[in-house]
C-alpha positions in Angstrom: -43.4 14.7 -13.9 -46.0 17.5 -14.7 -48.5 15.3 -16.0 -48.7 13.4 -13.0 -49.3 16.4 -10.7 -52.2 17.2 -13.3 -53.7 14.0 -13.1 -53.5 14.0 -9.5 -55.2 17.0 -9.0 -57.9 16.5 -11.6 -58.5 13.4 -9.9 -59.0 14.8 -6.4 -61.3 17.3 -7.7 -63.3 14.7 -9.6 -63.6 12.8 -6.5 -64.7 15.9 -4.4 -67.1 16.5 -7.2 -68.8 12.7 -7.2 -68.9 12.9 -3.8 -71.1 16.2 -3.8 -73.1 14.7 -6.4 -73.7 11.4 -4.2 -74.7 13.3 -1.4 -77.1 15.9 -3.4 -79.1 12.8 -4.8 -80.5 11.9 -1.0 -82.3 15.3 -0.8 -85.8 15.0 0.1 -84.8 12.2 2.6 -84.5 12.2 6.4 -80.8 12.5 7.8 -81.0 8.9 8.3 -81.5 8.7 4.4 -78.1 9.9 3.7 -76.7 6.9 5.4 -79.1 4.2 4.1 -81.5 4.1 6.9 -84.6 5.2 5.2 -86.7 3.0 3.2 -87.3 4.2 -0.4 -89.7 3.5 -3.2 -88.7 3.5 -6.8 -89.5 6.4 -8.4 -88.9 7.6 -12.4 -86.2 10.4 -12.4 -87.7 13.7 -13.8 -86.2 17.0 -14.4 -83.2 17.9 -12.0 -83.1 14.6 -10.3 -82.4 13.0 -14.0 -80.0 15.6 -14.6 -78.2 14.9 -11.1 -78.2 11.3 -11.8 -76.6 11.7 -15.3 -74.1 14.1 -14.1 -73.1 11.1 -11.3 -72.7 8.8 -13.6 -70.4 11.0 -15.9 -68.2 11.6 -13.0 -68.0 8.3 -12.0 -67.0 7.3 -15.2 -64.6 10.2 -15.5 -63.0 9.3 -12.4 -62.2 5.6 -13.0 -61.0 6.4 -16.4 -58.3 9.0 -14.6 -57.7 6.5 -12.1 -56.6 3.7 -14.7 -54.5 6.4 -16.8 -52.8 7.2 -13.6 -51.6 4.0 -12.9 -50.8 3.0 -16.4 -48.6 6.0 -16.6 -47.2 5.7 -12.9 -46.3 1.9 -14.1 -44.8 2.9 -17.2 -42.2 4.9 -15.3 
């Protein structure tokens, strides 16, 4: 019971962090770029962009892993 509450809270925190990380990646573009309206050119990620990309990937993997664990533990009840 307590574990389910902890997993739910952790999943909400990871979701908010993942949304923030994805929105921060569109910096330097106009407002239309946030919603996919701007054209983009492929560029190599360097410095902070690379770190933010790595953090986003880590958050996504952690979120989906936690979601799977949450479903498995809920089904085991």
